[in-house]
N, CA and C atoms of all chains as a GROMACS GRO file, in nm:
protein
  642
    1MET      N    1   4.647   4.726  12.733
    1MET     CA    2   4.613   4.625  12.634
    1MET      C    3   4.502   4.675  12.541
    2SER      N    4   4.526   4.658  12.412
    2SER     CA    5   4.431   4.709  12.315
    2SER      C    6   4.294   4.643  12.329
    3GLU      N    7   4.294   4.517  12.366
    3GLU     CA    8   4.167   4.444  12.377
    3GLU      C    9   4.075   4.512  12.480
    4ALA      N   10   4.138   4.589  12.570
    4ALA     CA   11   4.058   4.649  12.676
    4ALA      C   12   3.988   4.776  12.628
    5ILE      N   13   4.032   4.830  12.510
    5ILE     CA   14   3.972   4.956  12.465
    5ILE      C   15   3.833   4.929  12.409
    6GLN      N   16   3.734   4.997  12.466
    6GLN     CA   17   3.597   4.984  12.419
    6GLN      C   18   3.559   5.114  12.350
    7PRO      N   19   3.558   5.116  12.215
    7PRO     CA   20   3.526   5.242  12.149
    7PRO      C   21   3.380   5.280  12.163
    8ASP      N   22   3.356   5.412  12.173
    8ASP     CA   23   3.218   5.460  12.170
    8ASP      C   24   3.164   5.457  12.026
    9VAL      N   25   3.254   5.480  11.931
    9VAL     CA   26   3.215   5.489  11.792
    9VAL      C   27   3.312   5.408  11.707
   10THR      N   28   3.261   5.322  11.623
   10THR     CA   29   3.346   5.246  11.530
   10THR      C   30   3.321   5.298  11.388
   11ILE      N   31   3.431   5.331  11.321
   11ILE     CA   32   3.422   5.382  11.184
   11ILE      C   33   3.485   5.280  11.091
   12ASP      N   34   3.405   5.223  11.005
   12ASP     CA   35   3.455   5.121  10.914
   12ASP      C   36   3.490   5.187  10.780
   13SER      N   37   3.619   5.213  10.759
   13SER     CA   38   3.665   5.273  10.635
   13SER      C   39   3.743   5.174  10.552
   14ARG      N   40   3.721   5.046  10.578
   14ARG     CA   41   3.798   4.945  10.506
   14ARG      C   42   3.764   4.950  10.359
   15GLY      N   43   3.867   4.942  10.277
   15GLY     CA   44   3.849   4.948  10.130
   15GLY      C   45   3.876   5.088  10.074
   16ALA      N   46   3.850   5.192  10.154
   16ALA     CA   47   3.868   5.328  10.104
   16ALA      C   48   4.017   5.366  10.101
   17THR      N   49   4.056   5.437   9.998
   17THR     CA   50   4.196   5.481   9.988
   17THR      C   51   4.209   5.620  10.047
   18CYS      N   52   4.334   5.659  10.068
   18CYS     CA   53   4.367   5.794  10.112
   18CYS      C   54   4.297   5.898  10.025
   19PRO      N   55   4.233   5.998  10.076
   19PRO     CA   56   4.224   6.036  10.217
   19PRO      C   57   4.091   5.992  10.281
   20GLY      N   58   4.024   5.894  10.224
   20GLY     CA   59   3.891   5.854  10.272
   20GLY      C   60   3.886   5.826  10.422
   21PRO      N   61   3.973   5.736  10.471
   21PRO     CA   62   3.964   5.704  10.616
   21PRO      C   63   3.984   5.828  10.705
   22LEU      N   64   4.078   5.912  10.669
   22LEU     CA   65   4.105   6.032  10.751
   22LEU      C   66   3.985   6.127  10.742
   23MET      N   67   3.927   6.140  10.625
   23MET     CA   68   3.809   6.224  10.610
   23MET      C   69   3.694   6.172  10.693
   24ASP      N   70   3.675   6.039  10.691
   24ASP     CA   71   3.571   5.977  10.771
   24ASP      C   72   3.594   6.010  10.919
   25LEU      N   73   3.718   5.997  10.963
   25LEU     CA   74   3.750   6.021  11.103
   25LEU      C   75   3.727   6.166  11.143
   26ILE      N   76   3.780   6.258  11.061
   26ILE     CA   77   3.770   6.400  11.095
   26ILE      C   78   3.623   6.441  11.107
   27GLY      N   79   3.543   6.393  11.011
   27GLY     CA   80   3.399   6.428  11.012
   27GLY      C   81   3.332   6.385  11.140
   28LYS      N   82   3.365   6.264  11.186
   28LYS     CA   83   3.302   6.210  11.308
   28LYS      C   84   3.358   6.278  11.433
   29VAL      N   85   3.490   6.301  11.434
   29VAL     CA   86   3.555   6.359  11.554
   29VAL      C   87   3.503   6.501  11.576
   30LYS      N   88   3.481   6.576  11.468
   30LYS     CA   89   3.435   6.714  11.484
   30LYS      C   90   3.302   6.722  11.554
   31LYS      N   91   3.216   6.624  11.529
   31LYS     CA   92   3.080   6.632  11.584
   31LYS      C   93   3.070   6.570  11.725
   32ALA      N   94   3.179   6.505  11.771
   32ALA     CA   95   3.170   6.431  11.897
   32ALA      C   96   3.208   6.517  12.017
   33ASP      N   97   3.170   6.468  12.134
   33ASP     CA   98   3.208   6.536  12.257
   33ASP      C   99   3.349   6.493  12.299
   34PRO      N  100   3.420   6.583  12.372
   34PRO     CA  101   3.551   6.542  12.424
   34PRO      C  102   3.539   6.417  12.509
   35GLY      N  103   3.639   6.330  12.499
   35GLY     CA  104   3.638   6.206  12.574
   35GLY      C  105   3.584   6.089  12.496
   36THR      N  106   3.525   6.117  12.380
   36THR     CA  107   3.473   6.008  12.295
   36THR      C  108   3.590   5.927  12.238
   37VAL      N  109   3.575   5.796  12.246
   37VAL     CA  110   3.678   5.705  12.195
   37VAL      C  111   3.631   5.644  12.062
   38PHE      N  112   3.719   5.651  11.962
   38PHE     CA  113   3.686   5.602  11.830
   38PHE      C  114   3.774   5.484  11.794
   39GLU      N  115   3.717   5.393  11.715
   39GLU     CA  116   3.798   5.291  11.649
   39GLU      C  117   3.783   5.316  11.498
   40LEU      N  118   3.895   5.345  11.432
   40LEU     CA  119   3.894   5.363  11.287
   40LEU      C  120   3.952   5.237  11.225
   41GLN      N  121   3.870   5.172  11.142
   41GLN     CA  122   3.917   5.051  11.076
   41GLN      C  123   3.957   5.086  10.932
   42THR      N  124   4.080   5.051  10.894
   42THR     CA  125   4.130   5.085  10.761
   42THR      C  126   4.217   4.975  10.702
   43THR      N  127   4.204   4.960  10.572
   43THR     CA  128   4.292   4.865  10.500
   43THR      C  129   4.406   4.942  10.430
   44ASP      N  130   4.403   5.073  10.443
   44ASP     CA  131   4.495   5.159  10.369
   44ASP      C  132   4.620   5.189  10.454
   45SER      N  133   4.733   5.133  10.412
   45SER     CA  134   4.851   5.147  10.500
   45SER      C  135   4.899   5.290  10.510
   46SER      N  136   4.874   5.371  10.405
   46SER     CA  137   4.916   5.511  10.418
   46SER      C  138   4.832   5.585  10.523
   47SER      N  139   4.706   5.544  10.537
   47SER     CA  140   4.623   5.607  10.640
   47SER      C  141   4.671   5.566  10.780
   48LYS      N  142   4.718   5.442  10.791
   48LYS     CA  143   4.770   5.396  10.919
   48LYS      C  144   4.880   5.489  10.969
   49ASN      N  145   4.960   5.538  10.875
   49ASN     CA  146   5.070   5.628  10.912
   49ASN      C  147   5.028   5.774  10.918
   50ASP      N  148   4.927   5.808  10.838
   50ASP     CA  149   4.889   5.949  10.824
   50ASP      C  150   4.796   5.992  10.936
   51VAL      N  151   4.713   5.903  10.984
   51VAL     CA  152   4.618   5.940  11.089
   51VAL      C  153   4.692   5.991  11.217
   52PRO      N  154   4.798   5.921  11.260
   52PRO     CA  155   4.870   5.975  11.377
   52PRO      C  156   4.928   6.114  11.354
   53GLU      N  157   4.972   6.142  11.229
   53GLU     CA  158   5.023   6.277  11.198
   53GLU      C  159   4.913   6.382  11.219
   54TRP      N  160   4.794   6.347  11.172
   54TRP     CA  161   4.682   6.443  11.186
   54TRP      C  162   4.646   6.458  11.334
   55LEU      N  163   4.647   6.347  11.407
   55LEU     CA  164   4.612   6.353  11.548
   55LEU      C  165   4.705   6.447  11.622
   56GLU      N  166   4.833   6.438  11.588
   56GLU     CA  167   4.930   6.522  11.659
   56GLU      C  168   4.901   6.669  11.633
   57LYS      N  169   4.874   6.702  11.508
   57LYS     CA  170   4.842   6.842  11.471
   57LYS      C  171   4.712   6.886  11.537
   58ALA      N  172   4.612   6.799  11.535
   58ALA     CA  173   4.481   6.837  11.584
   58ALA      C  174   4.474   6.830  11.736
   59GLY      N  175   4.572   6.760  11.797
   59GLY     CA  176   4.578   6.756  11.942
   59GLY      C  177   4.494   6.646  12.008
   60HIS      N  178   4.448   6.551  11.929
   60HIS     CA  179   4.372   6.438  11.987
   60HIS      C  180   4.471   6.324  12.018
   61GLU      N  181   4.421   6.228  12.097
   61GLU     CA  182   4.514   6.129  12.146
   61GLU      C  183   4.504   5.997  12.072
   62LEU      N  184   4.624   5.947  12.031
   62LEU     CA  185   4.630   5.813  11.970
   62LEU      C  186   4.643   5.712  12.085
   63LEU      N  187   4.544   5.627  12.100
   63LEU     CA  188   4.545   5.532  12.213
   63LEU      C  189   4.624   5.406  12.175
   64ASP      N  190   4.597   5.356  12.056
   64ASP     CA  191   4.665   5.231  12.015
   64ASP      C  192   4.639   5.204  11.866
   65THR      N  193   4.728   5.127  11.806
   65THR     CA  194   4.704   5.076  11.670
   65THR      C  195   4.720   4.925  11.675
   66VAL      N  196   4.619   4.855  11.629
   66VAL     CA  197   4.620   4.709  11.632
   66VAL      C  198   4.609   4.656  11.490
   67GLU      N  199   4.701   4.567  11.453
   67GLU     CA  200   4.694   4.508  11.321
   67GLU      C  201   4.618   4.375  11.328
   68HIS      N  202   4.516   4.364  11.242
   68HIS     CA  203   4.444   4.239  11.229
   68HIS      C  204   4.500   4.168  11.105
   69GLN      N  205   4.601   4.089  11.128
   69GLN     CA  206   4.677   4.037  11.016
   69GLN      C  207   4.594   3.947  10.924
   70GLU      N  208   4.518   3.857  10.983
   70GLU     CA  209   4.443   3.764  10.900
   70GLU      C  210   4.338   3.832  10.816
   71GLU      N  211   4.269   3.929  10.877
   71GLU     CA  212   4.164   4.000  10.804
   71GLU      C  213   4.221   4.111  10.714
   72GLY      N  214   4.348   4.150  10.742
   72GLY     CA  215   4.413   4.248  10.656
   72GLY      C  216   4.371   4.391  10.679
   73TYR      N  217   4.349   4.430  10.804
   73TYR     CA  218   4.321   4.573  10.829
   73TYR      C  219   4.378   4.612  10.963
   74TRP      N  220   4.377   4.745  10.986
   74TRP     CA  221   4.425   4.798  11.113
   74TRP      C  222   4.308   4.864  11.188
   75SER      N  223   4.315   4.857  11.320
   75SER     CA  224   4.223   4.934  11.403
   75SER      C  225   4.307   5.042  11.472
   76ILE      N  226   4.269   5.165  11.451
   76ILE     CA  227   4.338   5.276  11.514
   76ILE      C  228   4.242   5.335  11.618
   77TYR      N  229   4.287   5.337  11.743
   77TYR     CA  230   4.201   5.384  11.853
   77TYR      C  231   4.242   5.528  11.888
   78ILE      N  232   4.141   5.612  11.898
   78ILE     CA  233   4.164   5.755  11.914
   78ILE      C  234   4.070   5.806  12.021
   79GLU      N  235   4.121   5.900  12.104
   79GLU     CA  236   4.032   5.970  12.196
   79GLU      C  237   4.030   6.116  12.162
   80LYS      N  238   3.910   6.171  12.150
   80LYS     CA  239   3.898   6.315  12.126
   80LYS      C  240   3.925   6.390  12.255
   81THR      N  241   4.017   6.488  12.246
   81THR     CA  242   4.043   6.572  12.362
   81THR      C  243   3.955   6.698  12.350
   82GLU      N  244   4.005   6.813  12.389
   82GLU     CA  245   3.920   6.932  12.388
   82GLU      C  246   3.865   6.964  12.249
   83MET      N  247   4.807   7.968  11.053
   83MET     CA  248   4.822   7.916  10.916
   83MET      C  249   4.732   7.995  10.822
   84PRO      N  250   4.791   8.074  10.731
   84PRO     CA  251   4.708   8.158  10.645
   84PRO      C  252   4.632   8.078  10.538
   85GLY      N  253   4.682   7.961  10.507
   85GLY     CA  254   4.609   7.877  10.412
   85GLY      C  255   4.673   7.873  10.272
   86TYR      N  256   4.607   7.800  10.183
   86TYR     CA  257   4.659   7.778  10.050
   86TYR      C  258   4.562   7.830   9.945
   87ALA      N  259   4.620   7.888   9.841
   87ALA     CA  260   4.546   7.922   9.720
   87ALA      C  261   4.603   7.832   9.611
   88ILE      N  262   4.519   7.746   9.559
   88ILE     CA  263   4.567   7.645   9.462
   88ILE      C  264   4.510   7.677   9.324
   89VAL      N  265   4.601   7.697   9.229
   89VAL     CA  266   4.558   7.714   9.090
   89VAL      C  267   4.563   7.576   9.026
   90LEU      N  268   4.447   7.527   8.990
   90LEU     CA  269   4.437   7.391   8.933
   90LEU      C  270   4.414   7.406   8.781
   91ALA      N  271   4.524   7.389   8.706
   91ALA     CA  272   4.518   7.412   8.561
   91ALA      C  273   4.535   7.286   8.480
   92SER      N  274   4.552   7.174   8.550
   92SER     CA  275   4.575   7.047   8.479
   92SER      C  276   4.451   6.959   8.483
   93GLY      N  277   4.426   6.890   8.371
   93GLY     CA  278   4.314   6.798   8.366
   93GLY      C  279   4.358   6.653   8.381
   94LYS      N  280   4.482   6.633   8.426
   94LYS     CA  281   4.531   6.497   8.442
   94LYS      C  282   4.479   6.439   8.573
   95LEU      N  283   4.431   6.318   8.566
   95LEU     CA  284   4.364   6.259   8.682
   95LEU      C  285   4.450   6.257   8.806
   96GLU      N  286   4.576   6.218   8.790
   96GLU     CA  287   4.665   6.209   8.908
   96GLU      C  288   4.677   6.345   8.977
   97ARG      N  289   4.689   6.451   8.897
   97ARG     CA  290   4.703   6.584   8.955
   97ARG      C  291   4.572   6.628   9.022
   98LEU      N  292   4.462   6.597   8.958
   98LEU     CA  293   4.331   6.632   9.016
   98LEU      C  294   4.312   6.560   9.150
   99GLN      N  295   4.349   6.432   9.151
   99GLN     CA  296   4.334   6.354   9.275
   99GLN      C  297   4.423   6.409   9.386
  100ALA      N  298   4.546   6.443   9.349
  100ALA     CA  299   4.642   6.494   9.448
  100ALA      C  300   4.590   6.625   9.508
  101VAL      N  301   4.542   6.713   9.422
  101VAL     CA  302   4.488   6.840   9.473
  101VAL      C  303   4.365   6.816   9.558
  102GLY      N  304   4.278   6.726   9.512
  102GLY     CA  305   4.157   6.697   9.590
  102GLY      C  306   4.193   6.641   9.727
  103ASN      N  307   4.289   6.555   9.735
  103ASN     CA  308   4.326   6.494   9.863
  103ASN      C  309   4.389   6.596   9.957
  104ILE      N  310   4.487   6.671   9.906
  104ILE     CA  311   4.558   6.764   9.992
  104ILE      C  312   4.466   6.877  10.038
  105ALA      N  313   4.391   6.932   9.943
  105ALA     CA  314   4.300   7.043   9.979
  105ALA      C  315   4.194   6.997  10.079
  106SER      N  316   4.145   6.874  10.062
  106SER     CA  317   4.039   6.826  10.149
  106SER      C  318   4.087   6.806  10.292
  107ILE      N  319   4.203   6.748  10.305
  107ILE     CA  320   4.256   6.725  10.440
  107ILE      C  321   4.293   6.857  10.506
  108ALA      N  322   4.351   6.949  10.426
  108ALA     CA  323   4.383   7.081  10.481
  108ALA      C  324   4.257   7.147  10.535
  109ALA      N  325   4.152   7.151  10.453
  109ALA     CA  326   4.029   7.219  10.494
  109ALA      C  327   3.966   7.150  10.614
  110ALA      N  328   3.968   7.018  10.613
  110ALA     CA  329   3.910   6.945  10.726
  110ALA      C  330   3.990   6.970  10.854
  111SER      N  331   4.115   7.011  10.838
  111SER     CA  332   4.199   7.045  10.953
  111SER      C  333   4.194   7.194  10.984
  112GLU      N  334   4.096   7.263  10.930
  112GLU     CA  335   4.070   7.406  10.954
  112GLU      C  336   4.174   7.498  10.893
  113ILE      N  337   4.245   7.451  10.789
  113ILE     CA  338   4.336   7.537  10.715
  113ILE      C  339   4.257   7.589  10.593
  114PRO      N  340   4.246   7.722  10.578
  114PRO     CA  341   4.166   7.775  10.468
  114PRO      C  342   4.227   7.739  10.330
  115VAL      N  343   4.142   7.703  10.237
  115VAL     CA  344   4.187   7.669  10.101
  115VAL      C  345   4.095   7.732  10.000
  116ASP      N  346   4.155   7.798   9.902
  116ASP     CA  347   4.081   7.845   9.785
  116ASP      C  348   4.135   7.774   9.662
  117VAL      N  349   4.048   7.714   9.584
  117VAL     CA  350   4.091   7.645   9.462
  117VAL      C  351   4.036   7.721   9.341
  118PHE      N  352   4.127   7.757   9.250
  118PHE     CA  353   4.086   7.824   9.128
  118PHE      C  354   4.105   7.727   9.015
  119ALA      N  355   3.995   7.673   8.963
  119ALA     CA  356   4.003   7.577   8.855
  119ALA      C  357   3.999   7.647   8.721
  120THR      N  358   4.101   7.628   8.641
  120THR     CA  359   4.112   7.701   8.514
  120THR      C  360   4.164   7.610   8.404
  121MET      N  361   4.141   7.651   8.281
  121MET     CA  362   4.191   7.576   8.163
  121MET      C  363   4.151   7.429   8.172
  122ASP      N  364   4.244   7.337   8.146
  122ASP     CA  365   4.208   7.195   8.148
  122ASP      C  366   4.161   7.151   8.288
  123GLY      N  367   4.209   7.222   8.388
  123GLY     CA  368   4.171   7.188   8.526
  123GLY      C  369   4.022   7.213   8.551
  124LEU      N  370   3.965   7.312   8.484
  124LEU     CA  371   3.822   7.336   8.498
  124LEU      C  372   3.742   7.234   8.416
  125GLU      N  373   3.789   7.205   8.295
  125GLU     CA  374   3.716   7.111   8.208
  125GLU      C  375   3.702   6.973   8.272
  126ALA      N  376   3.796   6.938   8.359
  126ALA     CA  377   3.790   6.808   8.427
  126ALA      C  378   3.666   6.797   8.515
  127PHE      N  379   3.608   6.913   8.552
  127PHE     CA  380   3.489   6.914   8.637
  127PHE      C  381   3.360   6.909   8.554
  128ASP      N  382   3.371   6.910   8.421
  128ASP     CA  383   3.254   6.902   8.335
  128ASP      C  384   3.179   6.771   8.369
  129LYS      N  385   3.048   6.783   8.387
  129LYS     CA  386   2.970   6.667   8.429
  129LYS      C  387   2.986   6.549   8.333
  130ASP      N  388   2.992   6.577   8.202
  130ASP     CA  389   3.006   6.470   8.102
  130ASP      C  390   3.142   6.403   8.112
  131VAL      N  391   3.245   6.484   8.140
  131VAL     CA  392   3.381   6.432   8.152
  131VAL      C  393   3.388   6.337   8.270
  132ILE      N  394   3.328   6.380   8.382
  132ILE     CA  395   3.332   6.297   8.503
  132ILE      C  396   3.252   6.168   8.484
  133GLU      N  397   3.135   6.182   8.423
  133GLU     CA  398   3.052   6.065   8.405
  133GLU      C  399   3.120   5.961   8.315
  134GLY      N  400   3.188   6.012   8.210
  134GLY     CA  401   3.258   5.921   8.119
  134GLY      C  402   3.398   5.884   8.164
  135MET      N  403   3.439   5.939   8.280
  135MET     CA  404   3.576   5.919   8.330
  135MET      C  405   3.676   5.946   8.218
  136ASP      N  406   3.648   6.056   8.148
  136ASP     CA  407   3.724   6.088   8.029
  136ASP      C  408   3.844   6.178   8.062
  137PHE      N  409   3.934   6.126   8.145
  137PHE     CA  410   4.048   6.204   8.189
  137PHE      C  411   4.178   6.156   8.125
  138GLU      N  412   4.268   6.253   8.106
  138GLU     CA  413   4.406   6.213   8.073
  138GLU      C  414   4.462   6.145   8.199
  139MET      N  415   4.524   6.030   8.184
  139MET     CA  416   4.580   5.966   8.304
  139MET      C  417   4.701   5.882   8.270
  140GLY      N  418   4.783   5.859   8.369
  140GLY     CA  419   4.903   5.778   8.355
  140GLY      C  420   4.887   5.647   8.430
  141PRO      N  421   4.998   5.577   8.451
  141PRO     CA  422   4.991   5.444   8.511
  141PRO      C  423   4.935   5.443   8.654
  142VAL      N  424   4.963   5.547   8.731
  142VAL     CA  425   4.914   5.547   8.869
  142VAL      C  426   4.763   5.559   8.871
  143GLY      N  427   4.710   5.651   8.791
  143GLY     CA  428   4.565   5.669   8.783
  143GLY      C  429   4.495   5.544   8.736
  144ARG      N  430   4.550   5.479   8.633
  144ARG     CA  431   4.487   5.358   8.580
  144ARG      C  432   4.492   5.247   8.688
  145ALA      N  433   4.604   5.236   8.756
  145ALA     CA  434   4.616   5.131   8.859
  145ALA      C  435   4.516   5.156   8.972
  146MET      N  436   4.497   5.283   9.009
  146MET     CA  437   4.402   5.312   9.119
  146MET      C  438   4.260   5.280   9.078
  147LEU      N  439   4.226   5.310   8.951
  147LEU     CA  440   4.089   5.285   8.906
  147LEU      C  441   4.063   5.135   8.888
  148GLU      N  442   4.167   5.063   8.849
  148GLU     CA  443   4.146   4.922   8.816
  148GLU      C  444   4.156   4.830   8.940
  149ALA      N  445   4.220   4.877   9.047
  149ALA     CA  446   4.240   4.792   9.163
  149ALA      C  447   4.106   4.761   9.227
  150GLU      N  448   4.069   4.634   9.233
  150GLU     CA  449   3.937   4.599   9.287
  150GLU      C  450   3.925   4.620   9.435
  151ASP      N  451   4.038   4.616   9.505
  151ASP     CA  452   4.031   4.630   9.652
  151ASP      C  453   4.050   4.776   9.694
  152MET      N  454   4.056   4.868   9.597
  152MET     CA  455   4.070   5.010   9.631
  152MET      C  456   3.944   5.085   9.594
  153ASP      N  457   3.882   5.147   9.691
  153ASP     CA  458   3.762   5.224   9.667
  153ASP      C  459   3.804   5.371   9.669
  154MET      N  460   3.840   5.424   9.550
  154MET     CA  461   3.895   5.558   9.542
  154MET      C  462   3.786   5.661   9.514
  155ALA      N  463   3.767   5.754   9.605
  155ALA     CA  464   3.673   5.862   9.582
  155ALA      C  465   3.734   5.956   9.479
  156LEU      N  466   3.656   6.001   9.382
  156LEU     CA  467   3.706   6.091   9.280
  156LEU      C  468   3.721   6.232   9.340
  157PHE      N  469   3.808   6.313   9.278
  157PHE     CA  470   3.841   6.445   9.332
  157PHE      C  471   3.715   6.531   9.360
  158ASP      N  472   3.614   6.520   9.270
  158ASP     CA  473   3.496   6.606   9.292
  158ASP      C  474   3.418   6.564   9.417
  159GLU      N  475   3.419   6.432   9.445
  159GLU     CA  476   3.353   6.386   9.568
  159GLU      C  477   3.432   6.434   9.692
  160ASN      N  478   3.564   6.429   9.683
  160ASN     CA  479   3.645   6.473   9.796
  160ASN      C  480   3.625   6.622   9.824
  161PHE      N  481   3.617   6.700   9.715
  161PHE     CA  482   3.591   6.844   9.737
  161PHE      C  483   3.453   6.865   9.801
  162ALA      N  484   3.355   6.792   9.753
  162ALA     CA  485   3.220   6.810   9.808
  162ALA      C  486   3.217   6.774   9.957
  163ARG      N  487   3.285   6.669   9.994
  163ARG     CA  488   3.290   6.631  10.137
  163ARG      C  489   3.366   6.732  10.218
  164ALA      N  490   3.477   6.781  10.160
  164ALA     CA  491   3.559   6.877  10.234
  164ALA      C  492   3.480   7.003  10.266
  165LYS      N  493   3.389   7.041  10.175
  165LYS     CA  494   3.312   7.162  10.198
  165LYS      C  495   3.219   7.149  10.316
  166GLU      N  496   3.185   7.025  10.351
  166GLU     CA  497   3.101   7.004  10.469
  166GLU      C  498   3.184   7.009  10.597
  167LEU      N  499   3.314   6.992  10.582
  167LEU     CA  500   3.402   6.976  10.701
  167LEU      C  501   3.485   7.098  10.734
  168GLY      N  502   3.511   7.185  10.639
  168GLY     CA  503   3.602   7.295  10.671
  168GLY      C  504   3.600   7.408  10.570
  169PRO      N  505   3.695   7.504  10.590
  169PRO     CA  506   3.696   7.627  10.510
  169PRO      C  507   3.760   7.610  10.372
  170ILE      N  508   3.683   7.560  10.277
  170ILE     CA  509   3.736   7.546  10.141
  170ILE      C  510   3.635   7.605  10.041
  171SER      N  511   3.687   7.683   9.949
  171SER     CA  512   3.601   7.741   9.843
  171SER      C  513   3.663   7.706   9.708
  172LEU      N  514   3.574   7.680   9.612
  172LEU     CA  515   3.622   7.653   9.475
  172LEU      C  516   3.566   7.759   9.382
  173TYR      N  517   3.653   7.803   9.292
  173TYR     CA  518   3.612   7.906   9.195
  173TYR      C  519   3.642   7.857   9.054
  174ALA      N  520   3.550   7.884   8.964
  174ALA     CA  521   3.567   7.847   8.825
  174ALA      C  522   3.616   7.968   8.746
  175CYS      N  523   3.709   7.943   8.657
  175CYS     CA  524   3.770   8.050   8.579
  175CYS      C  525   3.671   8.101   8.471
  176GLU      N  526   3.647   8.231   8.476
  176GLU     CA  527   3.550   8.290   8.385
  176GLU      C  528   3.598   8.282   8.241
  177LEU      N  529   3.723   8.303   8.217
  177LEU     CA  530   3.776   8.301   8.080
  177LEU      C  531   3.757   8.166   8.016
  178SER      N  532   3.789   8.059   8.092
  178SER     CA  533   3.776   7.923   8.037
  178SER      C  534   3.631   7.895   8.004
  179MET      N  535   3.539   7.941   8.089
  179MET     CA  536   3.398   7.916   8.065
  179MET      C  537   3.347   7.992   7.945
  180ASP      N  538   3.390   8.118   7.934
  180ASP     CA  539   3.348   8.199   7.820
  180ASP      C  540   3.397   8.138   7.688
  181ALA      N  541   3.520   8.086   7.691
  181ALA     CA  542   3.577   8.030   7.570
  181ALA      C  543   3.492   7.915   7.515
  182LEU      N  544   3.431   7.841   7.607
  182LEU     CA  545   3.354   7.723   7.568
  182LEU      C  546   3.202   7.751   7.577
  183ASP      N  547   3.166   7.875   7.608
  183ASP     CA  548   3.028   7.915   7.622
  183ASP      C  549   2.952   7.822   7.720
  184LYS      N  550   3.009   7.808   7.837
  184LYS     CA  551   2.948   7.724   7.939
  184LYS      C  552   2.909   7.806   8.060
  185ASP      N  553   2.824   7.750   8.146
  185ASP     CA  554   2.799   7.811   8.276
  185ASP      C  555   2.817   7.708   8.388
  186LEU      N  556   2.801   7.756   8.510
  186LEU     CA  557   2.834   7.667   8.623
  186LEU      C  558   2.752   7.538   8.626
  187ASP      N  559   2.633   7.541   8.566
  187ASP     CA  560   2.549   7.420   8.563
  187ASP      C  561   2.613   7.307   8.484
  188ASP      N  562   2.710   7.340   8.399
  188ASP     CA  563   2.776   7.235   8.319
  188ASP      C  564   2.879   7.156   8.402
  189TYR      N  565   2.910   7.207   8.520
  189TYR     CA  566   3.016   7.145   8.599
  189TYR      C  567   2.962   7.080   8.727
  190ALA      N  568   3.045   6.994   8.785
  190ALA     CA  569   3.010   6.930   8.913
  190ALA      C  570   2.972   7.038   9.014
  191ASP      N  571   2.880   7.005   9.101
  191ASP     CA  572   2.822   7.104   9.192
  191ASP      C  573   2.912   7.129   9.312
  192VAL      N  574   3.031   7.183   9.286
  192VAL     CA  575   3.123   7.213   9.395
  192VAL      C  576   3.168   7.358   9.397
  193PHE      N  577   3.130   7.434   9.292
  193PHE     CA  578   3.185   7.569   9.282
  193PHE      C  579   3.102   7.670   9.359
  194ASP      N  580   3.174   7.762   9.425
  194ASP     CA  581   3.110   7.869   9.501
  194ASP      C  582   3.077   7.986   9.411
  195ASP      N  583   3.163   8.008   9.310
  195ASP     CA  584   3.142   8.127   9.228
  195ASP      C  585   3.232   8.117   9.102
  196VAL      N  586   3.212   8.213   9.016
  196VAL     CA  587   3.296   8.228   8.896
  196VAL      C  588   3.387   8.348   8.922
  197LEU      N  589   3.514   8.333   8.889
  197LEU     CA  590   3.607   8.442   8.915
  197LEU      C  591   3.698   8.466   8.795
  198GLY      N  592   3.744   8.592   8.783
  198GLY     CA  593   3.852   8.626   8.693
  198GLY      C  594   3.984   8.622   8.767
  199VAL      N  595   4.090   8.651   8.694
  199VAL     CA  596   4.223   8.645   8.754
  199VAL      C  597   4.237   8.744   8.868
  200ALA      N  598   4.191   8.867   8.848
  200ALA     CA  599   4.205   8.969   8.954
  200ALA      C  600   4.130   8.924   9.079
  201GLY      N  601   4.014   8.867   9.057
  201GLY     CA  602   3.934   8.819   9.172
  201GLY      C  603   4.006   8.711   9.248
  202PHE      N  604   4.066   8.618   9.174
  202PHE     CA  605   4.136   8.512   9.244
  202PHE      C  606   4.260   8.563   9.315
  203LEU      N  607   4.331   8.656   9.253
  203LEU     CA  608   4.452   8.710   9.317
  203LEU      C  609   4.414   8.779   9.448
  204GLY      N  610   4.296   8.837   9.452
  204GLY     CA  611   4.248   8.898   9.575
  204GLY      C  612   4.232   8.794   9.685
  205HIS      N  613   4.179   8.678   9.649
  205HIS     CA  614   4.164   8.569   9.746
  205HIS      C  615   4.301   8.513   9.786
  206ALA      N  616   4.398   8.522   9.694
  206ALA     CA  617   4.526   8.455   9.716
  206ALA      C  618   4.627   8.541   9.791
  207GLU      N  619   4.600   8.671   9.806
  207GLU     CA  620   4.709   8.761   9.847
  207GLU      C  621   4.765   8.730   9.988
  208ASP      N  622   4.684   8.669  10.073
  208ASP     CA  623   4.737   8.638  10.206
  208ASP      C  624   4.765   8.489  10.221
  209LYS      N  625   4.770   8.415  10.109
  209LYS     CA  626   4.788   8.271  10.116
  209LYS      C  627   4.911   8.223  10.041
  210GLN      N  628   4.948   8.102  10.071
  210GLN     CA  629   5.057   8.038   9.997
  210GLN      C  630   4.997   7.984   9.868
  211VAL      N  631   5.058   8.019   9.754
  211VAL     CA  632   5.003   7.980   9.626
  211VAL      C  633   5.070   7.851   9.576
  212MET      N  634   4.987   7.758   9.531
  212MET     CA  635   5.038   7.638   9.466
  212MET      C  636   4.981   7.634   9.325
  213PHE      N  637   5.065   7.604   9.229
  213PHE     CA  638   5.019   7.595   9.090
  213PHE      C  639   5.030   7.450   9.043
  214VAL      N  640   4.920   7.393   9.004
  214VAL     CA  641   4.917   7.251   8.963
  214VAL      C  642   4.868   7.241   8.820
   0.00000   0.00000   0.00000
């Protein structure tokens, strides 16, 4: 259940267009220790689809994507691996 | 992944944004990128042009700038951020600068150096070249 995910770091990229949210995420992920869990908040639907593509290439784990319909944004949960 | 060598010769906002976005994400993903800004593509980095948002643009660029719920970082900001995250270098075309009697101080602070064509081809020889 997504509600159970407790992120170590929350990145609020709401309002920013591509590639802002992904750039925000990459910058933070690079500096973090393995095992760190992130919540990336984005209103950009292209980022919602593009972030998982990057995760696959970079080898980090996509934990969950939760849509907050009323507020109009997505939360993408990520865990940094090695 | 040997990386990309991008010749940026257009001053059109949509093309500048597309190059800024692709190059930034590539570099942030540890893919080497060299950008050679030349002709109209270099003039788009002129500080006065950026300040005045004096770009050639089409409907997509206008829509992105006018949308109140979209916070679009301009290409020069994306390049500056990418340089903090990964292997990206930007070079300004010497010929274009000489033609207008300018130096690097006239442009946004993203350039690593000034290069001629032979210099850029040296950087590009092991990379995939994109011409925009």
